[in-house]
C-alpha positions in Angstrom: 34.6 136.5 91.7 32.6 134.0 89.7 34.8 131.5 87.8 33.8 129.7 84.7 35.5 126.3 84.3 36.0 124.9 80.8 37.6 121.7 79.3 37.7 118.2 80.4 37.8 117.4 84.1 41.2 116.1 85.4 41.8 113.5 88.1 44.0 115.9 90.1 42.6 118.9 92.0 44.3 122.3 91.5 45.6 122.3 95.1 47.2 118.9 94.4 48.6 120.3 91.2 50.2 123.1 93.1 51.7 120.8 95.7 53.0 118.3 93.1 54.6 121.1 91.0 55.6 123.3 94.0 59.4 123.1 93.2 58.9 123.8 89.5 56.5 126.7 90.2 59.0 128.2 92.7 61.8 127.8 90.1 60.0 129.6 87.3 58.8 132.5 89.4 62.3 133.0 90.8 64.1 132.1 87.6 66.3 134.7 86.0 66.8 136.6 89.3 63.9 139.1 88.6 60.8 139.6 90.8 58.9 140.8 87.7 56.9 137.5 87.1 55.9 137.4 90.8 54.7 141.0 90.7 52.6 140.4 87.6 51.0 137.3 89.1 50.1 139.3 92.3 48.6 142.1 90.2 46.2 139.6 88.5 45.3 137.9 91.8 44.5 141.2 93.4 42.4 142.2 90.4 40.5 138.9 90.4 39.9 139.3 94.2 41.7 136.1 95.0 44.0 138.1 97.3 43.0 140.9 99.6 45.3 143.7 100.4 46.4 142.0 103.7 47.4 138.9 101.8 49.5 141.0 99.4 51.3 142.8 102.3 52.1 139.4 104.0 53.7 138.3 100.7 55.6 141.4 99.7 57.7 141.8 102.8 60.5 144.2 101.8 63.4 142.5 103.7 62.6 139.0 102.6 64.2 137.1 99.7 62.3 136.5 96.5 62.1 132.7 97.1 60.5 133.5 100.5 57.8 135.6 98.9 57.0 133.0 96.3 56.7 130.3 98.9 54.4 132.6 100.9 52.2 133.2 97.9 51.9 129.4 97.3 51.0 128.8 100.9 48.4 131.6 101.1 46.7 130.5 97.9 46.8 126.8 98.8 45.0 127.6 102.1 42.2 129.4 100.1 41.2 126.3 98.3 40.3 125.0 94.9 39.1 128.2 93.2 42.0 130.3 94.4 44.5 127.6 93.2 42.8 127.6 89.8 43.3 131.3 89.6 46.9 131.1 90.6 47.6 128.6 87.8 45.7 130.7 85.3 47.6 133.8 86.3 51.0 132.0 85.9 49.8 130.6 82.5 49.1 134.2 81.4 52.3 135.7 82.8 55.0 133.2 82.0 56.7 133.0 78.6 56.1 129.9 76.6 59.6 128.5 77.1 59.1 128.5 80.9 55.8 126.8 80.8 57.2 123.6 79.2 56.5 120.6 81.4 54.1 122.5 83.7 50.4 121.6 84.1 47.9 124.4 84.6 44.8 122.3 85.1 41.4 123.1 83.6 41.2 126.4 81.9 39.4 129.1 83.9 38.3 132.6 83.1 36.9 135.5 85.1 33.3 136.2 84.0 30.3 138.2 85.2 32.4 140.7 87.2 30.6 144.0 88.0 32.6 147.2 87.8 33.7 148.5 91.2 31.8 151.5 92.6 34.8 153.2 94.3 38.1 154.5 93.0 40.0 152.4 95.5 38.4 149.2 94.3 39.0 150.3 90.7 42.7 150.6 91.3 42.7 146.9 92.4 40.4 145.7 89.6 42.4 147.5 86.9 45.8 147.0 88.5 47.4 144.8 85.7 46.4 147.3 83.0 47.4 150.3 85.0 50.9 148.8 85.7 51.5 148.2 82.0 50.4 151.7 81.0 52.1 153.6 83.8 55.4 151.9 84.1 57.0 154.1 81.4 55.1 157.3 82.5 55.9 157.3 86.3 57.4 160.8 86.3 54.3 162.4 84.6 51.9 160.7 87.0 54.0 161.8 90.0 54.1 165.4 88.8 50.3 165.4 88.5 49.9 164.0 92.0 52.3 166.6 93.4 50.7 169.5 91.7 47.2 168.5 92.9 48.6 168.1 96.5 47.6 164.4 96.5 51.3 163.5 97.0 54.2 165.0 99.0 57.8 164.9 98.0 58.3 162.1 100.6 55.5 160.1 98.9 57.3 160.4 95.6 60.6 159.2 97.2 58.9 156.2 98.6 57.3 155.3 95.2 60.7 155.6 93.5 62.6 153.4 95.9 65.4 151.7 93.9 64.6 148.2 95.3 61.3 148.2 93.5 60.9 146.2 90.3 59.4 147.8 87.2 56.0 146.6 88.1 56.3 148.1 91.5 57.9 151.3 90.2 60.4 152.0 87.5 63.5 153.8 89.0 64.7 156.8 87.1 66.3 160.2 88.0 63.8 162.9 88.9 63.6 165.3 85.9 63.2 168.2 88.3 66.5 167.4 90.0 69.1 168.8 87.5 72.0 167.8 89.8 71.2 164.1 89.7 70.0 164.0 86.1 72.6 162.4 83.8 73.8 164.4 80.9 73.5 163.3 77.3 77.1 162.2 77.3 76.5 160.1 80.4 73.4 158.5 78.9 75.4 157.7 75.7 78.2 156.2 77.8 75.7 154.0 79.8 74.2 152.8 76.5 77.7 151.8 75.2 78.6 150.2 78.5 75.4 148.2 78.6 76.0 147.0 75.0 79.6 146.0 75.8 78.7 144.2 79.0 75.8 142.4 77.2 78.1 141.3 74.3 80.7 140.0 76.8 78.1 138.2 79.0 75.8 136.8 76.3 77.8 133.5 75.8 78.8 131.3 78.6 82.4 132.1 79.0 83.5 129.9 81.9 83.4 126.7 80.0 83.7 128.2 76.5 85.8 127.1 73.6 84.2 123.7 73.2 80.9 124.9 71.9 78.9 128.1 72.0 76.2 128.3 74.6 73.9 131.2 75.1 73.9 132.1 78.8 70.1 132.3 78.7 69.9 128.7 77.4 72.3 127.1 79.8 72.3 129.2 83.0 71.0 127.2 86.0 70.6 128.7 89.5 72.9 127.4 92.2 72.2 127.3 95.9 72.8 130.8 97.5 72.9 131.2 101.3 73.7 134.0 103.7 74.4 133.6 107.4 73.4 136.1 110.0 75.2 136.9 113.2 73.6 134.1 115.1 74.7 131.4 112.6 71.2 131.0 111.0 71.2 130.7 107.2 68.7 132.1 104.7 68.4 131.0 101.1 68.7 133.8 98.6 67.8 134.5 94.9 70.2 136.2 92.5 68.4 139.6 93.1 69.3 139.4 96.8 73.1 139.2 96.4 73.3 143.0 96.8 70.0 143.3 98.8 69.5 143.9 102.5 69.0 140.3 103.5 71.9 139.0 105.6 73.6 142.4 106.1 76.1 142.3 108.9 77.9 145.6 108.5 75.8 148.6 107.3 78.8 150.8 107.0 80.6 148.6 104.4 80.0 148.5 100.7 81.6 145.2 99.6 79.5 142.0 99.0 81.4 138.8 98.9 80.2 135.7 97.0 82.3 132.8 98.1 82.4 129.2 96.9 84.8 126.4 96.1 86.5 126.1 92.8 84.0 125.2 90.1 80.9 126.1 92.2 79.7 128.7 89.6 80.9 132.0 90.9 82.1 133.4 87.6 78.9 132.3 85.8 76.7 133.8 88.5 78.5 137.1 88.1 78.2 136.9 84.4 74.4 136.4 84.8 74.3 139.4 87.0 76.1 141.5 84.4 73.7 140.3 81.6 70.6 141.1 83.5 71.9 144.6 84.4 72.7 145.2 80.7 69.1 144.2 79.8 67.7 146.4 82.6 66.1 143.3 84.1 68.0 143.5 87.5 69.9 146.1 89.5 67.7 148.8 88.0 69.0 151.3 90.5 72.5 150.9 89.2 73.3 153.4 86.4 76.8 152.1 85.6 78.3 148.6 86.2 82.0 148.0 85.7 83.1 144.3 85.5 86.7 143.3 86.3 88.6 140.0 86.3 91.3 139.7 88.9 93.2 137.2 86.8 93.4 139.8 84.1 94.3 142.6 86.5 97.3 140.4 87.4 98.6 141.0 84.0 98.4 144.8 84.4 101.9 146.0 85.4 101.3 149.7 84.9 100.4 152.1 87.6 96.8 153.4 86.9 94.4 155.9 88.3 90.8 154.9 89.0 89.8 156.8 85.9 92.2 154.8 83.7 91.2 151.6 85.4 87.5 152.1 84.5 88.0 153.3 81.0 90.9 151.2 79.9 89.8 147.9 81.4 86.0 148.3 80.9 84.7 150.7 78.3 86.0 153.9 76.8 83.7 157.0 76.6 83.3 158.2 73.0 82.5 161.7 74.2 82.8 163.7 77.4 85.3 161.5 79.2 85.9 164.1 82.1 82.1 164.7 82.3 81.3 161.0 82.6 84.0 160.4 85.3 82.8 163.4 87.3 79.3 161.9 87.3 80.8 158.7 88.7 82.6 160.6 91.4 79.5 162.6 92.3 77.1 159.6 92.3 78.8 156.6 93.8 75.4 155.2 94.9 74.6 154.7 91.2 77.7 152.7 90.4 78.6 149.0 90.9 82.0 147.4 90.5 82.4 143.6 90.3 85.7 141.7 90.8 85.7 138.1 89.8 88.3 135.7 91.4 89.9 137.7 94.2 91.6 134.4 95.2 93.4 134.5 91.8 95.0 137.9 92.6 98.7 137.6 93.1 98.9 139.7 96.2 96.9 139.0 99.3 94.6 141.7 100.6 96.2 144.3 102.8 94.9 147.5 104.3 98.3 149.0 105.1 98.6 151.5 102.3 95.9 154.1 102.1 94.9 155.8 98.8 91.9 158.0 98.3 92.7 160.1 95.2 90.8 158.9 92.1 93.2 160.6 89.6 96.5 159.6 91.1 98.3 156.6 89.5 99.2 153.8 91.9 99.9 150.0 91.5 96.8 147.9 90.8 96.8 146.1 94.2 96.8 149.5 96.0 93.9 150.6 93.8 91.9 147.4 94.2 92.3 147.1 98.0 91.4 150.7 98.7 88.3 150.3 96.6 87.3 147.2 98.6 87.8 148.8 102.0 86.1 152.0 101.0 89.0 154.4 101.3 88.6 155.1 97.6 85.1 155.8 96.2 83.1 155.2 99.4 79.5 154.4 98.6 80.2 152.4 95.4 78.8 148.9 95.8 81.4 146.2 95.1 80.6 142.5 94.4 83.6 140.2 94.8 83.9 136.5 94.2 86.5 134.3 95.8 87.2 130.9 97.3 86.5 131.0 101.0 90.1 130.2 102.1 91.4 133.3 100.3 89.4 135.8 102.4 91.1 136.5 105.7 90.0 138.5 108.7 91.6 141.7 107.4 89.2 141.8 104.4 86.2 140.4 106.3 86.2 143.7 108.4 85.1 145.5 105.2 82.4 143.2 104.1 78.8 144.2 104.1 77.8 140.5 103.9 79.1 137.2 102.6 76.9 135.1 100.3 77.8 131.4 100.1 77.4 129.7 96.7 77.0 126.0 97.2 76.7 124.6 93.7 73.7 122.8 92.2 70.8 121.2 94.1 69.6 117.8 92.8 66.9 119.6 90.8 69.6 122.0 89.5 71.6 119.0 88.1 68.6 117.7 86.2 67.8 121.2 84.9 71.4 121.8 83.7 71.6 118.4 81.9 68.2 119.1 80.2 69.3 122.5 79.1 72.6 121.2 77.8 71.0 118.4 75.6 68.5 119.4 73.1 67.6 115.7 72.6 65.3 114.8 75.6 66.2 111.1 75.2 69.9 111.8 75.6 69.3 114.0 78.5 67.2 111.3 80.1 70.0 108.7 79.6 72.6 111.0 81.2 70.3 111.7 84.2 69.5 108.0 84.6 73.2 107.2 84.6 73.8 109.8 87.3 71.0 108.6 89.5 72.3 105.1 89.2 75.7 106.1 90.6 75.5 108.2 93.7 79.2 108.9 93.7 79.0 110.5 90.3 75.9 112.3 91.3 77.7 113.8 94.3 80.4 115.2 92.0 77.8 116.8 89.8 76.7 119.1 92.6 79.8 121.1 91.6 78.7 122.9 88.3 82.1 122.5 86.6 82.0 118.7 87.2 78.4 118.6 86.0 79.4 120.3 82.8 82.2 117.8 82.3 80.0 114.8 82.8 77.3 116.3 80.5 79.9 117.3 77.9 81.6 114.0 77.9 78.4 111.9 78.0 79.4 109.7 75.1 82.7 108.6 76.8 80.7 108.3 80.1 77.9 106.1 78.7 80.3 104.0 76.6 83.1 103.7 79.2 85.0 100.4 79.3 86.6 101.2 82.6 83.4 101.7 84.6 81.7 104.8 85.9 84.1 107.5 87.2 84.5 107.4 91.0 87.0 110.2 91.6 87.6 113.7 90.5 90.7 112.5 88.7 88.6 110.0 86.8 86.3 112.8 85.7 89.1 115.0 84.4 90.7 112.0 82.5 87.3 111.8 80.8 87.7 115.4 79.7 91.2 114.7 78.3 89.9 111.7 76.4 86.9 113.7 75.1 89.0 116.6 73.8 91.5 114.3 72.1 88.7 112.2 70.6 87.1 115.4 69.3 90.3 116.2 67.3 91.1 112.6 66.3 90.9 111.5 62.7 89.8 108.1 63.9 86.1 107.2 64.0 84.1 108.3 67.0 84.8 106.0 70.0 88.0 104.5 68.4 90.7 106.6 70.1 92.8 103.6 71.1 94.0 102.3 74.4 97.3 104.3 74.1 95.6 107.6 73.5 97.5 109.4 76.3 100.9 108.2 74.9 99.9 109.5 71.5 99.3 113.0 72.8 101.9 113.0 75.5 103.9 115.8 74.0 100.9 118.1 74.1 100.0 117.1 77.7 103.6 117.7 78.9 103.8 121.2 77.3 100.4 122.2 78.7 101.5 120.8 82.0 104.7 122.8 82.1 102.8 126.0 81.2 100.2 125.2 83.9 102.8 124.4 86.6 105.0 127.4 86.0 101.9 129.7 85.9 100.5 128.3 89.1 103.9 129.0 90.8 103.7 132.6 89.6 100.0 132.9 90.4 99.4 133.6 86.7 96.3 132.5 84.9 96.4 134.5 81.7 99.1 133.9 79.1 100.5 135.9 76.1 101.3 134.3 72.8 105.0 134.7 73.7 104.6 132.6 76.8 103.0 129.8 74.7 105.8 130.0 72.1 108.4 129.8 74.9 106.9 126.5 76.1 106.7 125.3 72.5 102.9 125.1 72.2 101.7 125.1 68.7 98.5 126.2 67.1 97.5 122.5 66.9 98.1 122.2 70.6 95.9 125.2 71.3 93.2 124.0 69.0 92.6 121.0 71.3 90.4 123.3 73.4 92.2 123.2 76.8 93.3 126.8 76.3 90.8 129.4 75.2 91.1 133.0 73.9 90.7 135.4 76.8 87.9 138.0 76.0 87.5 141.2 78.0 86.3 144.8 77.6 89.8 146.4 77.7 91.2 148.4 74.9 94.4 146.3 74.6 95.0 144.4 71.3 97.2 141.8 72.9 95.9 138.3 72.3 95.8 136.4 75.6 94.9 132.9 76.6 93.7 131.1 79.7 92.9 127.5 80.7 89.3 126.4 80.2 89.0 126.4 84.0 91.4 126.9 86.9 90.9 123.2 88.0 92.0 122.1 84.5 95.2 124.1 84.9 95.8 122.3 88.2 95.1 119.0 86.5 97.7 119.6 83.8 100.2 120.8 86.5 99.6 117.5 88.3 100.2 115.6 85.1 103.5 117.3 84.6 104.6 116.5 88.2 103.7 112.9 87.7 105.1 112.4 84.2 108.1 114.7 84.2 111.1 112.4 84.6 113.5 115.3 85.4 111.6 116.7 88.3 113.4 116.9 91.7 112.9 114.0 94.1 111.5 116.4 96.7 108.8 117.9 94.4 106.0 115.7 95.7 107.0 116.4 99.4 107.0 120.1 98.8 103.6 119.9 97.1 102.0 118.5 100.3 104.0 120.7 102.7 101.9 123.1 104.7 102.0 126.7 103.5 103.4 128.0 106.8 106.4 125.7 106.4 107.3 126.6 102.8 110.4 128.6 102.3 110.2 131.6 100.0 112.8 132.5 97.3 113.5 131.2 93.9 115.7 128.4 95.0 113.4 127.2 97.8 109.9 127.9 96.5 107.4 125.1 97.0 107.4 123.9 93.4 110.7 125.4 92.3 112.5 122.1 91.9 109.9 120.9 89.5 110.8 123.6 87.0 114.0 124.1 85.1 115.9 126.8 86.9 117.3 128.1 83.6 113.8 129.2 82.4 113.6 133.0 82.5 110.6 135.0 83.6 109.5 132.6 86.4 108.5 134.7 89.4 109.0 133.7 93.0 105.5 134.1 94.2 104.3 131.5 96.6 101.6 129.5 95.0 98.1 129.8 96.6 97.3 127.0 99.0 93.9 126.2 97.4 95.4 125.6 93.9 98.2 123.6 95.5 95.7 121.4 97.2 93.7 120.8 94.0 96.9 119.9 92.3 97.9 117.5 95.1 94.5 115.8 94.8 95.1 115.2 91.1 98.6 113.9 91.7 97.2 111.5 94.3 94.6 110.3 91.8 97.0 109.9 88.8 99.4 107.8 91.0 96.6 105.4 92.0 96.7 101.8 90.8 93.4 102.6 88.9 95.5 104.4 86.3 98.5 102.1 86.1 97.7 100.8 82.7 97.0 104.3 81.3 100.4 105.7 82.4 102.7 102.7 82.1 103.9 103.6 78.6 104.3 107.3 79.5 106.5 107.0 82.6 108.7 104.2 84.0 107.0 102.1 86.6 109.8 102.6 89.1 109.5 106.4 88.9 105.7 106.3 89.4 106.0 103.8 92.3 108.6 106.1 94.0 106.3 109.1 93.6 103.3 107.2 94.8 105.2 106.2 98.0 106.1 109.8 98.5 102.4 110.8 98.3 101.5 108.1 100.8 104.2 109.2 103.2 103.2 112.9 102.8 99.5 112.0 103.6 100.5 110.0 106.6 102.7 112.8 108.0 99.9 115.3 107.4 97.4 113.2 109.3 99.8 112.7 112.1 100.2 116.4 112.5 96.5 116.7 112.9 96.3 113.8 115.4 99.1 115.3 117.5 97.3 118.6 117.8 94.4 116.9 119.6 94.4 118.2 123.2 94.0 116.0 126.2 90.3 115.7 127.2 89.1 117.6 130.2 88.1 115.3 133.0 84.6 114.1 132.4 84.5 115.1 128.8 85.0 113.1 125.6 88.2 113.2 123.7 87.4 115.3 120.6 89.1 116.6 117.5 88.0 119.8 115.8 89.3 119.2 112.3 90.4 122.0 110.0 89.7 122.3 106.2 93.2 120.9 105.5 92.2 117.7 107.2 89.3 117.3 104.7 91.8 118.0 101.9 94.1 115.2 103.1 91.1 112.8 103.3 90.1 113.7 99.7 93.7 113.0 98.6 93.5 109.5 100.2 90.2 108.9 98.5 91.6 109.9 95.1 94.3 107.2 95.5 91.5 104.5 96.0 93.7 102.3 98.2 91.8 101.0 101.2 95.1 100.0 102.9 96.1 103.6 103.1 92.8 104.7 104.6 93.0 101.8 107.1 96.5 102.6 108.2 95.7 106.3 108.6 92.6 105.8 110.7 94.3 103.2 112.9 96.2 106.1 114.5 93.1 108.2 115.2 91.7 107.8 118.7 88.9 110.2 119.5 85.3 109.9 120.6 84.1 113.0 118.8 85.1 114.4 115.4 84.0 117.9 114.7 83.9 119.2 111.1 81.7 122.3 111.3 81.9 125.1 108.8 84.3 123.2 106.6 82.5 123.4 103.2 81.5 119.7 103.4 79.4 118.9 100.3 78.5 115.6 98.7 82.0 115.2 97.2 83.6 115.5 100.7 81.1 113.2 102.2 82.1 110.5 99.7 85.8 110.9 100.7 85.0 111.0 104.5 83.0 107.8 104.4 85.7 106.1 102.4 88.2 106.8 105.2 86.2 107.0 108.4 84.7 103.6 108.0 88.1 102.2 109.0 88.0 103.9 112.5 88.6 101.3 115.2 86.3 102.8 117.8 82.8 104.5 117.5 82.8 108.2 117.0 80.4 111.1 117.2 80.5 112.8 113.7 79.6 116.5 113.8 79.0 118.1 110.4 76.8 121.1 111.3 76.7 124.1 109.0 77.9 122.5 105.8 76.3 121.6 102.5 75.7 117.8 102.9 72.2 117.6 101.4 70.4 114.4 100.5 73.1 113.1 98.2 75.8 113.8 100.8 73.7 111.9 103.4 73.6 108.9 101.0 77.4 109.1 100.6 77.9 109.0 104.4 76.1 105.7 104.8 79.2 103.4 104.4 80.6 104.9 107.7 77.3 105.1 109.6 78.1 101.8 111.4 81.0 103.5 113.2 79.0 106.6 114.3 77.3 106.5 117.6 76.1 110.1 117.0 75.5 112.1 113.9 75.1 115.9 113.9 73.7 117.4 110.7 72.3 120.8 111.7 71.8 123.3 108.8 72.6 121.0 105.9 69.7 121.3 103.4 68.5 117.8 104.1 65.0 116.7 103.1 62.7 113.8 104.0 64.2 111.6 101.2 67.7 111.9 102.6 66.4 111.0 106.1 64.5 107.9 104.7 67.8 106.5 103.3 69.7 107.4 106.4 67.3 105.7 108.8 67.0 102.6 106.6 70.8 102.1 107.1 70.7 103.4 110.7 68.2 100.6 111.7 71.0 98.1 111.0 73.7 99.9 112.9 73.8 98.8 116.5 76.1 101.7 117.6 74.0 104.5 116.1 72.2 106.1 119.0 71.9 109.9 118.5 71.0 112.3 115.7 70.6 116.1 115.4 68.9 117.7 112.4 68.2 121.2 113.5 67.4 123.7 110.7 66.9 121.4 107.7 64.0 120.9 105.2 62.1 118.2 107.1 58.3 117.8 107.1 55.8 115.4 108.5 56.8 112.9 105.9 60.1 112.2 107.8 58.3 111.4 111.2 57.0 108.1 110.0 60.6 107.0 109.5 61.6 108.2 112.9 58.6 106.4 114.4 59.7 103.2 112.8 63.3 103.7 114.1 62.0 104.3 117.7 59.8 101.3 117.6 62.6 99.0 116.4 65.7 100.4 118.0 65.5 100.2 121.8 68.9 101.7 122.4 68.3 105.0 120.6 69.0 107.9 123.0 68.6 111.3 121.4 66.4 112.8 118.7 66.6 116.5 117.8 64.5 117.8 115.0 64.3 121.5 115.8 63.5 124.3 113.3 62.0 122.2 110.6 58.4 122.0 109.2 56.8 119.4 111.5 53.1 119.9 112.3 50.7 118.2 114.7 50.3 115.4 112.2 54.0 114.7 112.3 54.0 114.9 116.1 51.2 112.3 116.2 53.2 110.0 113.9 56.2 110.4 116.1 54.1 109.6 119.1 53.3 106.2 117.7 57.0 105.3 117.8 57.6 107.0 121.2 54.8 105.0 122.8 56.8 101.8 122.0 60.2 103.1 122.9 61.9 102.7 126.3 65.4 104.2 125.6 65.0 107.8 124.4 66.4 110.3 126.8 66.4 113.6 124.8 63.7 114.8 122.4 64.0 118.2 120.8 61.3 119.7 118.5 62.2 123.4 118.9 60.8 125.7 116.3 58.2 123.5 114.6 54.4 123.8 114.4 53.0 121.0 116.4 50.5 123.1 118.4 48.3 121.8 121.2 47.2 118.7 119.3 50.8 117.6 118.7 51.8 118.4 122.3 48.9 116.3 123.6 49.9 113.4 121.4 53.6 113.5 122.5 52.7 113.9 126.2 50.4 110.9 126.1 53.0 108.8 124.3 55.8 109.8 126.8 53.7 109.4 129.9 55.0 105.8 130.5 58.6 106.5 129.4 61.2 105.3 131.9 64.1 107.1 130.3 63.1 110.6 129.1 65.3 113.3 130.7 64.9 116.4 128.5 62.0 117.6 126.3 62.0 120.8 124.2 58.8 122.1 122.5 60.0 125.7 122.3 58.3 128.0 119.7 55.7 125.4 118.6 52.4 127.3 119.0 51.6 125.3 122.1 48.8 126.8 124.2 47.3 126.1 127.6 45.6 122.9 126.4 49.0 121.5 125.4 50.5 122.7 128.7 47.7 120.9 130.5 48.6 117.6 128.7 52.3 118.1 129.5 51.4 118.7 133.1 50.0 115.1 133.2 53.4 114.0 131.8 55.2 115.8 134.6 53.0 114.3 137.3 53.7 110.8 136.1 57.3 110.9 134.9 60.0 109.6 137.2 62.9 110.6 134.9 62.1 114.0 133.3 64.4 116.7 134.5 63.9 119.6 132.1 60.9 120.8 130.0 61.4 123.7 127.6 58.3 125.6 126.6 59.6 129.1 125.7 58.1 131.2 122.9 54.6 129.5 123.0 51.1 130.7 123.6 50.6 129.4 127.2 48.4 131.5 129.5 48.0 131.6 133.2 45.6 128.7 133.2 48.2 126.4 131.5 51.0 127.5 133.9 48.8 126.8 136.9 48.3 123.2 135.6 52.1 122.9 135.4 52.5 124.2 138.9 50.1 121.6 140.3 51.9 118.8 138.5 55.3 120.0 139.8 54.0 119.7 143.3 53.7 115.9 142.7 57.2 115.6 141.1 60.4 116.6 142.8 62.7 115.1 140.1 61.9 117.9 137.5 64.6 120.6 137.9 63.4 123.3 135.5 60.4 124.3 133.3 61.3 127.1 130.9 58.4 129.5 130.0 59.9 132.6 128.6 57.9 134.4 125.9 54.4 133.1 126.6 51.0 134.9 127.0 51.7 136.2 130.5 52.1 139.7 131.8 55.2 140.6 133.9 53.0 140.7 137.0 51.7 137.2 136.3 55.2 135.9 135.7 56.4 137.4 139.0 53.5 136.0 140.9 53.7 132.5 139.4 57.5 132.2 139.9 56.9 132.8 143.6 54.5 129.9 143.7 57.1 127.6 142.0 60.8 128.3 141.9 61.5 125.7 139.2 59.6 127.8 136.6 61.9 130.1 134.6 60.4 133.1 132.9 
């Protein structure tokens, strides 16, 4: 292809432009959850001969996620050089809508000129591909019929073309007109149109944080981090379109997809986005009917219903042919999707004890829901369920096809959300700068609901007289202040120091409603319930309660709190400020669920509520909501808020409650410490903490009293603290560092398989001096996080080991490790496996290794160092007097690298194990290793499984040297 370049030359080449904007290009091609933009770009690049068919196939791997495909495209084009990069930018400029191109640079304008018409039909298909896609996408059936009648296609070919996983550009999915059985009737098509319209209307406006302004979901939606874990514990990042896709499937026989995440992580908003894209036919194009349900609203349904009634009463009523539509649903479960938002808010825990399979029989809602999830009823219908992780037990996990983890915003997501929220770029910049200047506040904003609060309350934040918020309680007090200010008749910013006292009556009434409802696992309230509490229209107009919209046919007006965490916040306020609450209320709040007594007179929060109140149910409150409430109680009783609360509650009452919290936290910690088993002889004393341990630490942090943290940690005596798979994010890292820095003795801190990220790493720095080892495998950490970590680690004498397997590290991090190794002559172990380190990074690392005489363990498993990198490392380690273990598994090392490592073996007096599995070593390289082993008896094993050797060669060579393991 000949390219004509026009316009002024720029100082940056197009490959540099692509590298510099890589994150932004990835975001716009993956944005909205549709693969359509990527498909259109690929069509153009094929037509312009930038890509050949082999390139296209290497990108469009069916089982891979959308973000994988986009990254693959960027890599392939970057390797092709300047002209290819220019074409990629030109294609994106042509495909992307104007609003998505804002802020992107596409370099000099380029155009395809002088291209001759192809001389074969095959080449014509490629050259005219973009035009053909546009013209054919709405005429697929006709084209397929012609190909069938001319014997060019078989029925099997047509089925492959019409695979439902394909996007419109790959192929539009629609029923075969020749197949009368599968073709929806006119009534079914009419119902689909009505359902799409209803779902679109319900999903168009951001509902999760509604009531304080109207935001179009298109304008405000920001992608969160989605991950799925396979059976071996490896994680893969997903796009929205992959939630119900094949990636990460663990149980092919199940139909339920779980999206789990902590409160405020964006689960409801993600589901809402999914609904809207389906309604617009932009996603889930193989789904004919989608039925959305809210579990908190199903709680309010006390009638027994059949499946038919559940669908039509709670979602959308057919105008015609009700029986016909329902029969189509029964006959085609593969074309139907149910979504259930907030399973953790359902009153009854999941059980599979009562079987029900009749779609027309009326049964209680829990029976109906649980049999849908396990597949006894309507097997084959896909179900997407959202829940907090703690609410999903083993009994439900048996019926999950896969679990997708939603981990909130990335740092880039925070910036994107703030910019979308503020139309004024200067104000958005001010908010972002204030966040970046305070890492504690930034760590909170990784949780979308907190990010919304900070963005919404920016005026109070930027003009705060009490300093930047440090705790979750601080942030929610900001919300309270903002909402009361919004309704105040005083000038903006002149609410008055006694603002809480002025609105105490409203706070207490909302608190009573929140607490009673939490106790009953109730999250939706009727007007009668509001009247019973004494809430007026003026109270409701403050904005903490919002009107509850849904698709059901009921005319009953219902309300819910703006967010479940806000309900917990008001419940905590009531516990703190209510002077008539029982003295044991605080203790019961912090009591473990398994020690709570059931029954109206002994329920966990029963003594906080007037026993004369009718209608209060005796359900045990869910542990997650209790824990959030306890955090807020801890924060409200801290000395930080003494001045705010002093006129609302007697000092003596608050001090008594604060002492109760401290005593409860101390007892909770002691229970954990007592559970630590005695160490096995020769092993370190370790504690595998459970999620409730993290909750207790977060409560201590909310109190902001260093003496409590110091006293608590004085009782912990372990050498290794394990906190794996505990949903540790930046917020939890802040609390952990606040408490762990008071440990008396050094500890190994293991945080593998969490969501620490770069911001979380920065939050951990205050406790790094007490860590002799830090394990951060699979935590989405980049080079920037490592830079800050090692800057601090250099100054920590006890810090000697780090493990960073499966993160986002590149060659840019190795210069920092080289610096560490040169300067820190007591560093023992460095493990950087499964990252993106190449030969260049290995050479940088070698500079540090050549000056180090302490490192014992070096792991680079699963990188791309190749022969050149292996040679550099071998040369640097040749004079090491400490190295015991070296792993270069799966690094593209060939015989040249093996030969260099053989020289290391022949000279090393300390090396015991060398791991070289999954490389490209041939017989020649192995023979070099054998010769070296003859000169060194201290090496115990050299692992060589999965190299370029035949079974016969492996058998022959293993006989020559028994220390080789094939």
